[in-house]
C-alpha positions as CSV (number, residue, x, y, z in Angstrom):
1,S,128.6,75.7,135.5
2,S,124.8,75.1,135.1
3,R,124.1,78.9,135.7
4,R,126.6,79.7,132.8
5,R,125.0,77.2,130.5
6,H,121.6,78.7,131.2
7,T,122.6,82.2,130.4
8,R,124.3,81.0,127.3
9,Y,121.1,79.4,126.1
10,W,119.4,82.8,126.1
11,R,122.2,84.4,124.2
12,D,122.1,81.6,121.7
13,W,118.3,81.8,121.4
14,S,118.5,85.4,120.6
15,S,120.9,84.5,117.8
16,D,118.9,81.6,116.3
17,V,115.4,83.0,116.5
18,C,115.6,84.6,113.1
19,S,116.7,81.4,111.3
20,S,115.1,78.4,113.1
21,D,111.7,78.0,114.8
22,L,110.3,81.4,113.9
23,W,111.1,81.1,110.2
24,L,107.4,80.2,109.9
25,A,106.3,83.8,110.8
26,V,107.3,85.2,107.4
27,D,104.1,83.3,106.1
28,L,102.1,85.5,108.4
29,F,103.5,88.6,106.8
30,F,103.1,87.3,103.3
31,I,99.4,86.6,104.0
32,L,98.9,90.0,105.7
33,S,100.7,91.7,102.7
34,G,98.3,90.3,100.2
35,F,95.4,91.1,102.5
36,V,96.4,94.8,102.8
37,L,97.4,95.2,99.1
38,F,94.4,93.6,97.7
39,P,92.5,96.9,97.0
40,Q,95.7,98.3,95.1
41,I,96.2,95.0,93.0
42,I,92.5,94.5,91.9
43,K,92.6,98.0,90.4
44,I,95.4,97.2,87.9
45,D,94.0,96.9,84.4
46,K,96.8,98.2,82.2
47,N,100.5,97.8,81.9
48,N,101.2,101.4,83.0
49,E,99.1,100.9,86.1
50,L,101.1,97.8,86.8
51,M,104.4,99.7,86.4
52,A,103.1,102.3,88.8
53,F,102.1,99.8,91.4
54,V,105.7,98.1,91.0
55,T,107.3,101.5,91.4
56,K,105.4,102.4,94.5
57,R,106.4,98.9,96.0
58,L,110.0,99.6,95.2
59,I,109.9,103.0,96.8
60,R,108.4,101.5,99.9
61,L,110.7,98.6,100.2
62,M,114.1,99.8,99.1
63,P,115.5,102.4,101.5
64,L,116.0,100.3,104.7
65,P,117.3,97.2,102.8
66,I,119.9,99.4,101.0
67,L,121.3,100.7,104.3
68,T,121.4,97.3,105.9
69,I,123.0,95.8,102.7
70,F,125.9,98.2,102.8
71,F,126.3,97.7,106.4
72,M,126.5,93.8,106.1
73,S,128.6,93.9,103.0
74,F,131.6,95.7,104.9
75,R,131.4,93.7,108.1
76,Q,134.5,91.7,108.7
77,R,134.5,88.0,108.6
78,N,135.5,87.5,112.2
79,S,132.1,88.9,113.3
80,Q,130.1,86.3,111.5
81,L,127.5,84.2,113.2
82,Q,128.1,80.5,113.4
83,M,124.8,79.7,111.5
84,I,125.0,82.5,108.8
85,K,127.7,82.9,106.3
86,Y,128.1,86.4,104.9
87,V,129.6,87.4,101.6
88,E,133.1,88.9,101.1
89,P,133.1,92.8,100.8
90,S,134.9,92.2,97.5
91,N,131.8,90.2,96.0
92,V,130.4,93.3,94.2
93,L,127.9,91.2,92.0
94,A,126.2,89.7,95.1
95,I,125.8,92.9,96.7
96,V,124.4,94.6,93.4
97,C,122.1,91.6,93.1
98,A,120.9,92.2,96.6
99,L,120.3,95.9,96.0
100,L,118.1,95.0,93.0
101,F,116.1,92.6,95.0
102,L,117.4,89.6,93.0
103,Q,118.0,87.3,96.0
104,L,115.3,85.1,94.5
105,F,117.8,84.1,91.8
106,S,121.1,84.0,93.7
107,A,122.3,82.3,96.9
108,Q,125.2,84.7,97.0
109,A,122.8,87.6,97.1
110,V,120.8,86.0,99.9
111,S,124.0,85.9,101.9
112,V,124.4,89.7,102.0
113,N,121.5,89.8,104.5
114,L,119.7,86.6,105.3
115,T,116.4,88.1,106.1
116,L,116.0,90.0,102.9
117,W,115.1,86.9,100.8
118,S,111.6,87.3,101.8
119,L,111.3,91.0,100.5
120,S,112.8,89.7,97.2
121,T,110.4,87.0,96.7
122,E,107.4,89.2,97.9
123,F,108.4,91.9,95.4
124,W,108.3,89.4,92.5
125,A,105.1,87.8,93.9
126,N,103.6,91.4,93.9
127,F,104.4,91.8,90.2
128,L,103.1,88.3,89.3
129,S,99.8,89.0,91.2
130,G,99.7,92.5,89.7
131,K,99.9,91.0,86.3
132,Y,97.4,88.1,86.9
133,H,95.0,89.2,89.6
134,S,91.5,87.8,88.4
135,K,89.8,85.5,90.8
136,N,90.5,82.5,88.7
137,N,94.2,83.3,88.3
138,I,94.6,83.8,92.0
139,K,93.2,80.4,92.6
140,L,95.3,78.8,89.9
141,I,98.4,80.5,91.5
142,I,97.5,79.1,94.8
143,L,97.1,75.6,93.4
144,S,100.2,75.6,91.3
145,S,102.2,77.1,94.2
146,T,101.0,74.5,96.5
147,I,102.2,71.7,94.1
148,I,105.5,73.3,93.4
149,L,106.2,73.9,97.1
150,S,105.4,70.3,97.9
151,L,107.8,69.1,95.3
152,S,110.4,71.6,96.4
153,I,110.1,70.3,100.1
154,F,110.5,66.6,98.7
155,A,113.5,67.6,96.7
156,G,115.2,69.4,99.6
157,L,115.6,72.5,97.6
158,P,117.1,75.5,99.4
159,K,114.6,77.5,101.3
160,E,115.7,81.1,100.8
161,Y,115.7,81.3,97.0
162,G,114.6,79.6,93.9
163,L,111.4,77.6,93.5
164,F,111.0,76.8,97.2
165,A,111.0,80.6,98.1
166,I,108.8,81.8,95.3
167,S,106.1,79.2,95.5
168,R,105.9,79.6,99.3
169,T,105.7,83.4,98.9
170,C,103.0,83.3,96.1
171,L,101.0,80.8,98.0
172,S,100.7,82.8,101.2
173,F,100.5,86.1,99.3
174,N,97.6,85.0,97.1
175,I,95.8,83.4,100.0
176,G,96.0,86.8,101.5
177,L,94.3,88.3,98.4
178,L,91.6,85.7,98.4
179,L,91.0,86.3,102.1
180,R,90.5,90.0,101.6
181,N,88.2,89.3,98.5
182,Y,85.8,87.1,100.6
183,S,86.3,88.8,104.0
184,N,82.8,90.5,104.0
185,M,81.3,87.0,104.0
186,F,82.7,86.2,107.6
187,K,82.0,87.7,111.0
188,Y,84.2,88.2,114.0
189,N,84.5,85.1,116.1
190,R,86.5,85.6,119.2
191,N,86.9,81.8,119.7
192,Y,88.6,81.3,116.4
193,L,91.0,84.2,117.3
194,I,91.9,82.6,120.7
195,L,92.3,79.2,118.9
196,S,94.6,80.5,116.3
197,I,96.8,82.2,118.9
198,F,96.8,79.2,121.1
199,L,97.8,77.0,118.1
200,L,101.0,79.1,117.3
201,F,103.0,77.7,120.2
202,P,103.1,74.1,119.2
203,L,103.3,75.2,115.5
204,F,106.5,77.2,116.0
205,N,107.9,74.1,118.0
206,F,107.1,71.8,115.2
207,G,108.1,74.3,112.5
208,G,111.7,73.9,113.4
209,H,111.8,70.3,112.6
210,S,109.7,70.1,109.3
211,N,109.4,72.2,106.3
212,F,105.9,70.8,105.8
213,A,104.9,72.9,108.9
214,I,104.2,75.6,106.3
215,F,100.9,73.8,105.3
216,L,99.9,73.8,108.9
217,A,101.0,77.5,109.5
218,I,99.2,79.0,106.5
219,P,95.5,78.0,107.7
220,I,96.3,79.3,111.3
221,F,97.8,82.6,110.1
222,S,94.8,83.0,107.7
223,V,92.3,82.7,110.5
224,L,94.5,85.0,112.8
225,V,94.6,87.8,110.0
226,L,90.9,87.5,109.2
227,E,89.7,87.7,112.7
228,I,91.9,90.6,113.7
229,S,90.7,92.4,110.7
230,K,87.2,92.1,111.9
231,I,87.8,93.6,115.4
232,Q,86.1,96.9,115.3
233,Q,87.3,98.3,118.7
234,Y,90.2,98.1,120.8
235,N,89.9,98.8,124.4
236,L,93.4,99.8,125.0
237,S,95.1,102.4,127.3
238,K,97.1,105.4,125.9
239,K,100.4,103.6,126.8
240,K,99.3,100.4,125.0
241,K,98.2,102.3,122.0
242,N,101.5,104.2,121.8
243,F,103.3,100.9,122.1
244,C,101.3,99.4,119.3
245,K,102.1,102.3,117.2
246,F,105.7,102.0,117.9
247,L,105.7,98.4,116.9
248,G,103.6,99.2,113.8
249,R,105.9,101.9,112.8
250,N,109.1,99.9,113.3
251,S,108.0,96.4,112.4
252,F,109.7,96.6,108.9
253,G,112.8,98.2,110.3
254,I,113.1,95.5,113.2
255,Y,112.8,92.8,110.5
256,V,115.5,94.0,108.2
257,W,117.9,95.1,111.0
258,Q,117.6,91.8,113.1
259,V,120.6,90.1,111.4
260,P,123.0,93.1,111.1
261,I,122.5,94.0,114.7
262,N,122.8,90.3,115.8
263,S,126.1,90.2,113.9
264,L,127.4,93.4,115.4
265,V,126.6,92.8,119.0
266,Q,127.9,89.2,118.9
267,S,131.1,89.9,117.1
268,Q,134.3,88.7,118.8
269,H,135.6,92.2,119.7
270,I,132.4,93.2,121.4
271,E,131.7,90.0,123.1
272,H,135.4,90.0,124.4
273,F,134.8,93.7,125.7
274,F,131.7,92.6,127.8
275,H,133.5,89.5,129.2
276,V,136.4,91.7,130.3
277,L,134.0,94.2,131.7
278,I,131.6,91.9,133.5
279,P,133.5,88.5,133.6
280,N,130.7,86.4,135.0
281,S,127.3,84.6,133.9
282,L,125.6,88.1,133.6
283,T,127.6,88.9,130.4
284,D,125.3,86.7,128.1
285,I,122.1,88.1,129.6
286,L,123.6,91.6,129.1
287,V,124.5,90.8,125.4
288,V,120.8,89.8,124.9
289,I,119.4,92.9,126.5
290,I,121.9,95.2,124.5
291,K,121.0,93.2,121.2
292,F,117.3,94.0,121.6
293,S,117.7,97.4,122.7
294,A,120.0,98.2,119.9
295,L,117.5,96.7,117.4
296,L,114.6,98.8,118.7
297,T,116.7,102.0,118.9
298,I,118.3,101.6,115.5
299,S,114.9,100.7,113.9
300,E,113.3,103.7,115.3
301,L,116.1,106.2,114.3
302,T,116.3,104.8,110.8
303,T,112.6,104.8,110.3
304,R,112.1,108.3,111.7
305,F,115.0,110.1,110.2
306,Y,116.2,108.0,107.1
307,E,113.5,105.9,105.6
308,G,111.0,108.9,104.8
309,A,113.7,111.3,103.5
310,V,115.1,108.4,101.1
311,Q,111.7,107.5,99.9
312,K,111.1,110.9,99.0
313,L,114.2,111.1,96.9
314,I,113.6,107.9,95.2
315,R,110.0,109.0,94.4
316,N,111.2,112.2,92.9
317,F,113.7,110.3,90.8
318,F,111.2,107.7,89.5
319,Y,108.6,110.3,88.7
320,K,111.1,112.5,86.7
321,F,112.5,109.5,85.0
322,L,108.9,108.2,84.0
323,N,107.9,111.7,82.9
């Protein structure tokens, strides 16, 4: 029936959101990452300082991806999404490569958890920028990344690893570095902020049809990051502030858990259970609600009780090893 097709649309939308139109949103996070990390990167002068910076990035990034990688590696094949192919549990090499953030160099490693390709490319972009972070080098990296990305799009190279992925990441990340470096030259303009937000809607619609939308997204996200950074005061209620804190604390967890939770809730056994329990059109809406509720809940639990403890263990290990 038409009602059934309508609710099925929302279930399919929640499955596809991480791999279709909203794939451009990762450029926002690359730019934001460069903007935030600029003070740390600009202070790197020696190789030991570079190694300390890289170690801190590993400690920050590793705990949650490790947990999601083990979760995804041992999922059964009958729970796979139609659009995403996961690796076999026996593919140890792919799992090890994913644990070492080597998705950039392996399509099989990307398949362990699709969303983690961006963490791999960002880590290597962090290393490259830490090694060559002068103003002239940043501009050179932006220019060369733009050329390589354009050629990668023309050649139809895979988006989640290789030249396409690293050039895209380096371009956005180094633009974030450049924005932070020149941010004092700009003043807050509310109209620019509103315009950048308004342009996001047609951008995301167009982004699902052309890889060249990246070059439209980066300027819009750059303005958005720059204008938000200039806002001095937020007149928010206590509830809104708490909600923003919740999202800020769990944004990383939400990102890395989106595919694992989607695969679990949409597995054949769980979907069959829902259809038996509620055999009508409300089933698909219920699946969407449970999917997002589970995502927020698991992100909060793992961030609050797991991530900090594991970061402390890894930090102690690295410091003892280096000393």
